[in-house]
C-alpha positions as CSV (number, residue, x, y, z in Angstrom):
1,M,0.2,-10.3,-8.6
2,K,-2.6,-11.3,-5.9
3,G,-3.0,-9.0,-3.0
4,L,-2.6,-5.5,-2.6
5,V,0.7,-3.3,-3.2
6,I,1.3,-0.8,-0.4
7,D,3.1,2.3,-1.5
8,D,5.2,0.2,-3.7
9,V,6.8,-1.3,-0.8
10,G,4.6,-3.8,1.1
11,L,2.3,-6.8,0.0
12,K,-0.9,-6.8,1.8
13,L,-2.2,-10.4,0.8
14,T,-5.9,-10.0,2.1
15,A,-8.2,-7.6,3.2
16,K,-8.3,-9.3,6.7
17,D,-4.5,-8.9,6.8
18,N,-3.0,-6.8,9.6
19,V,0.5,-7.0,8.7
20,A,2.3,-6.2,4.9
21,T,5.2,-8.1,3.8
22,A,8.2,-5.9,3.0
23,L,9.1,-5.9,-0.9
24,D,12.6,-4.6,0.0
25,D,14.7,-3.7,2.6
26,L,12.9,-0.8,4.4
27,D,14.5,1.7,6.6
28,A,13.1,3.2,9.9
29,G,11.6,6.6,9.3
30,R,10.1,5.9,5.8
31,S,6.5,7.0,5.6
32,I,4.2,4.6,3.8
33,D,0.6,5.3,2.3
34,A,-1.2,2.4,3.9
35,E,-4.6,2.4,2.0
36,G,-4.9,6.5,3.0
37,V,-3.1,6.0,6.3
38,D,0.0,7.5,7.0
39,I,2.4,4.8,8.7
40,E,5.9,5.6,9.9
41,L,8.1,2.6,10.0
42,L,9.6,2.6,13.6
43,E,12.4,0.0,12.8
44,D,14.4,-1.3,9.7
45,V,12.1,-4.0,8.4
46,P,14.4,-6.6,6.3
47,F,13.1,-7.9,2.8
48,G,10.3,-10.3,3.1
49,H,9.6,-9.7,6.8
50,K,6.3,-8.3,8.2
51,F,5.4,-4.7,9.4
52,S,1.9,-3.8,11.1
53,L,-0.5,-1.7,9.7
54,E,-2.6,-1.1,12.8
55,A,-1.9,-0.9,16.6
56,L,-2.1,-4.3,18.1
57,A,-2.4,-5.2,21.9
58,E,-0.4,-7.9,23.8
59,G,-2.2,-11.2,22.8
60,D,-3.8,-10.0,19.5
61,K,-3.8,-12.3,16.7
62,V,-1.4,-11.4,13.6
63,Y,-3.0,-12.0,10.5
64,K,-1.3,-12.8,7.3
65,Y,-2.8,-14.7,4.0
66,G,-6.5,-14.1,5.9
67,E,-5.3,-16.4,8.6
68,V,-3.9,-16.2,12.2
69,I,-0.1,-16.9,11.9
70,A,1.0,-15.4,15.3
71,Q,0.0,-13.9,18.3
72,T,1.5,-10.9,19.7
73,T,3.6,-10.9,22.9
74,Q,3.6,-7.4,23.5
75,P,1.9,-4.1,21.9
76,V,3.1,-3.4,18.7
77,E,2.3,-0.1,17.1
78,P,1.5,0.7,13.4
79,G,4.9,0.8,11.4
80,A,6.9,-1.7,13.8
81,W,8.7,-4.6,12.5
82,V,6.5,-7.9,13.5
83,H,9.0,-10.9,14.1
84,T,10.0,-13.1,17.1
85,H,10.7,-10.0,19.5
86,N,7.1,-9.1,19.6
87,A,4.9,-12.3,18.2
88,E,5.0,-15.5,18.6
89,S,3.8,-18.2,15.9
90,T,0.7,-20.1,16.4
91,R,1.1,-22.5,13.3
92,G,1.4,-26.1,13.8
93,R,1.5,-25.8,17.3
94,G,-1.1,-28.1,19.1
95,D,-0.7,-26.3,22.1
96,L,-2.2,-23.2,20.7
97,S,-4.3,-25.0,18.6
98,E,-7.4,-22.7,19.4
99,V,-5.7,-19.3,19.3
100,G,-6.0,-19.6,15.8
101,Q,-9.9,-20.2,15.9
């Protein structure tokens, strides 16, 4: 498998990524060793969804696959579920084409 498996529960696809993909349904409160940094999940994260590996400010770029896939719409803490409630996709959007640059 390509990428880095984090504590048997998340997949970080490239070193540049600031999110990991949940490899199972994950419960809020779970502690994860993310490359030597302890992260507590702040909310439930469904299988296949993303959780933040670091603090992100409103407007920060979300990296997955080593590429920008979204921009945060509010501050995101480490361990937060990253989804439509706190991030907006930038992929395939001509009106946001410069966001990923």
